C-alpha positions in Angstrom: 0.0 0.1 -0.1 1.3 3.8 -0.9 0.4 6.5 0.7 0.2 9.7 -1.1 0.5 13.1 1.1 -1.4 15.9 -0.7 0.5 19.6 -0.3 -1.2 22.2 1.4 -3.3 24.1 -0.6 -3.7 27.7 0.1 -6.9 29.9 -0.5 -7.4 31.3 -3.4 -6.6 35.1 -3.4 -8.9 37.1 -5.9 -7.8 40.5 -6.4 -10.8 42.6 -7.4 -10.6 44.7 -10.9 -13.2 47.3 -9.3 -14.8 48.4 -6.2 -17.5 50.1 -8.0 -16.3 53.6 -6.4 -14.6 56.3 -8.3 -11.4 56.9 -8.0 -11.8 60.1 -6.7 -15.1 62.0 -5.4 -13.2 65.4 -6.2 -10.9 67.7 -8.3 -8.5 67.7 -5.7 -8.2 64.0 -5.5 -8.1 63.2 -8.7 -5.2 65.8 -9.1 -3.3 64.2 -6.1 -3.9 61.2 -7.7 -2.2 62.5 -11.3 0.5 63.9 -9.5 1.7 60.8 -7.5 1.6 58.8 -11.0 3.5 61.3 -12.8 5.8 61.6 -10.0 6.5 57.9 -9.9 6.7 57.8 -13.6 9.4 60.6 -13.3 11.3 58.3 -10.5 11.5 55.3 -12.0 11.6 56.7 -16.1 15.2 54.7 -16.5 14.1 51.2 -14.7 12.8 49.1 -17.3 11.5 47.1 -14.7 9.0 49.2 -13.4 5.5 49.9 -15.0 3.9 52.9 -13.7 -0.1 53.7 -14.5 -2.9 55.5 -12.7 -6.6 54.5 -12.6 -5.7 51.0 -11.0 -6.8 49.6 -7.4 -3.2 48.8 -5.8 -2.0 45.9 -3.1 1.4 47.0 -1.2 1.2 43.8 0.4 0.6 40.4 -1.7 -2.5 38.9 0.2 -3.7 42.4 1.7 -6.9 43.0 -0.1 -8.8 46.5 0.0 -11.9 45.7 2.0 -15.3 47.5 2.1 -15.4 49.4 5.2 
């Protein structure tokens, strides 16, 4: 008789593409999003391993999802 040990399965992490909420609620917030995106783009302009984009949900820590509060 042969015993088979199955690898531990971790629960699937789902990263939603949309939380149904606008990225900004007013012009000031939008301007800040654009300014941050532009600054990061300039900071990493010479690094081909970095892609900077706006209007995306961002997960700073793998597995740390944004939850509705």
